[in-house]
C-alpha angles and dihedrals in degrees: 000000000000119000116249107239089214088072100059104124091225141339125271107294108218134218089030090062131347107213136033092249090058095059101084096044088048093050094047090052097049093043092047089052094047098041097099090056102039098093091058092048092050093045097050103027136044091068091293094296096164135135096316096059094044092051090049092050094045093052092045089054092054107267111155139177115287097023121135109235134199113199110198121205085011096177109185091347101262094139092038091056091050089051092048090055089056101042091045100229127068088206088072091064126090116191119205117192132157095206112081091200092055091044092055090052089051092049089054092050097042108020095165093063124085114254124200129178109227143109130255093252094063114027115193091221136110123255119274095002105134138055097210138021126199136186121184121205097322106097092112090063098064121100097231129001097218093046091051092045091051088055090049090052091048096056095043120092115240105282091020118142136220136205124198115187119198143160112241133181112266130234117262133051096252095048090047091052091052093050091046091052092047098049101029100039111015105037098055091048092044091049091052090049097052099036107026086216122135089194094055090045090053090050090056092049089053091046091062091052092053090048091049095048100037116126119259115277090245088065090055090053090048090052092051091053092044089054090059098257120143129227099015108191140167124215119187127206123192090353095282110052108088118193113193115195133181141155135228108239 
């Protein structure tokens, strides 16, 4: 099935990479280089969105003890650890992450979970094998929203639910100006200060560009529905934290 071009998360972002096929190799490289520093960035930046917020969002989306969870684009395992605290057993968690550097950090933080190197568009998992699927703040990095969401639907059990957390630009000129200052101007400088890493600083510069160019949230909801998922909804916290939920029929 051909990918619908309407569901690209954003256009090619030159000069970071120059063609669509260059996006994933570029992302693997910058995340590999930034992996040793990512826990500090996530702990001190992003408005303090650490374990507490993720646990709150996961529970609100329907995650319960004993559920088998797939965490896509798991990074260093921050969302996976929050999920493990809810389900009660890290062995119920499967972390999927394309960056080997990030995956190794996640394995170190949550060794009891299963860790697989792969992207969201082609999950190396059986059909209908999990109760819940999560993705934390990485939606902009997929190749195509509908393609990824069809994979999410495939691996969920009938009735299984998903939660995609993302940062989105708020309504209002003043709020947008604040978010722009924070992510475009403050976060890269702050990252350089706390990590001393040019690579991690560059990742934060790129992060702002993906946030700025990301498709409108209504397009994400359309892609969820186009992928055959029921009840696509968006809940917003603090004006910028978008929580997309849906259910496999």
